[in-house]
C-alpha positions in Angstrom: 0.0 0.0 0.0 1.5 3.3 -1.0 1.7 6.6 0.8 -1.4 8.2 -0.8 -3.7 5.2 -0.1 -2.2 5.0 3.4 -3.2 8.6 4.1 -6.7 8.0 2.8 -7.1 4.8 4.9 -5.8 6.7 8.0 -8.7 9.1 7.8 -11.0 6.2 8.7 -8.9 4.9 11.6 -9.1 6.5 15.1 -5.4 5.9 15.7 -2.7 3.2 15.9 -4.7 1.2 18.3 -7.4 0.7 15.8 -4.8 -0.2 13.1 -3.5 -2.9 15.5 -7.0 -4.1 16.2 -7.7 -4.6 12.5 -4.4 -6.2 12.0 -5.1 -8.7 14.7 -8.8 -9.3 14.2 -9.6 -8.4 10.6 -12.6 -6.3 9.4 -10.7 -4.3 6.7 -13.5 -4.6 4.1 -16.1 -3.3 6.5 -13.9 -0.4 7.7 -12.4 0.8 4.4 -14.2 -1.0 1.6 -16.3 2.0 0.7 -13.5 4.6 0.8 -12.8 6.4 -2.5 -9.4 5.3 -3.8 -9.5 1.9 -1.9 -10.3 -1.1 -4.0 -10.3 -4.8 -3.5 -6.5 -5.0 -4.1 -5.9 -2.6 -1.2 -8.2 -4.6 1.1 -6.4 -7.8 0.0 -3.0 -6.3 0.6 -4.0 -5.2 4.1 -5.6 -8.6 4.9 -2.4 -10.3 3.6 -0.3 -8.1 6.0 -2.6 -9.1 8.9 -2.4 -12.8 8.0 1.4 -12.7 8.5 2.1 -13.1 12.3 5.6 -11.7 11.9 4.3 -8.5 10.3 1.7 -8.1 13.1 4.5 -8.6 15.7 6.7 -6.1 13.9 3.8 -3.6 14.0 3.3 -4.1 17.7 7.0 -3.5 18.4 7.0 -0.5 16.2 4.0 1.1 17.9 5.6 0.6 21.3 8.7 2.5 20.2 7.4 5.4 18.1 5.1 8.3 18.7 2.4 8.8 16.1 1.9 12.4 15.2 -0.7 14.0 12.9 0.5 14.9 9.5 -0.6 18.3 8.0 0.3 17.4 4.4 -2.6 17.5 2.0 -3.4 14.9 -0.6 -4.1 15.7 -4.2 -7.0 14.5 -6.2 -9.5 14.2 -3.3 -13.2 15.1 -3.4 -12.4 18.5 -1.8 -9.3 19.3 -3.9 -8.8 23.0 -4.1 -11.7 23.9 -1.8 -11.3 26.2 1.2 -13.4 25.1 4.1 -13.8 27.2 7.3 -15.4 25.8 10.5 -17.2 27.8 13.2 -19.0 26.8 16.4 -19.0 23.5 18.2 -19.4 20.6 15.7 -21.9 18.0 16.7 -20.7 14.8 15.1 -16.9 15.1 15.4 -14.2 17.4 16.8 -13.0 20.3 14.8 -9.5 18.9 14.5 -10.8 15.6 13.2 -13.0 17.5 10.7 -10.1 19.6 9.5 -7.9 16.4 9.1 -10.7 14.9 7.0 -10.9 18.0 4.7 -7.1 18.0 4.3 -7.0 14.3 3.6 -9.5 14.9 0.7 -7.3 17.7 -0.7 -9.0 20.7 0.8 -7.7 23.6 2.8 -8.9 24.7 6.3 -8.0 28.4 6.8 -9.2 29.8 10.2 -10.8 32.9 8.8 -13.3 33.7 6.0 -12.3 35.5 2.8 -13.7 36.0 -0.7 -11.8 32.8 -1.7 -13.6 30.6 1.0 -15.8 28.0 -0.7 -17.7 26.6 2.3 -18.5 27.6 5.9 -19.4 24.6 8.1 -21.5 25.9 11.0 -21.8 24.2 14.4 -23.5 25.2 17.7 -22.9 28.9 18.8 -21.4 29.8 15.5 -21.1 33.6 16.1 -20.5 36.3 13.5 -18.9 34.2 10.8 -22.3 33.4 9.4 -23.1 37.0 8.7 -19.7 37.6 7.1 -20.1 34.4 5.0 -23.4 35.8 3.7 -21.8 39.1 2.9 -19.0 37.4 1.0 -21.4 34.9 -0.8 -19.9 31.9 0.9 -22.0 28.8 1.0 -23.1 27.9 4.6 -23.8 24.4 5.7 
């Protein structure tokens, strides 16, 4: 599995613990089978990795020795490629950081403030003044 597909897959996993859980117990198809850019060959490759006890042991040892950090790099060619998405208010279904990671993983940008070049304002609870500014700028609000 290459770096681009790895980044796409990582957006579906909550962290290294879930990666290890899938490696030990399976469930790759259910977890990532419907992700854009992930086909049957990717699922088979991950299942093949999980079927190799040495590979799973290597993963366990690796996860004990390294710190996993979030990557800020954006992918190219995702569904949100080139879009600028701003978040405001408390998001109901996921944390703001997770939502931003998802947008970036799909090729979008997540500036903190609105401008004429903003494509989308995602509004949560207690959104504040950004809604008014978005309307003034003609930014789509969801």
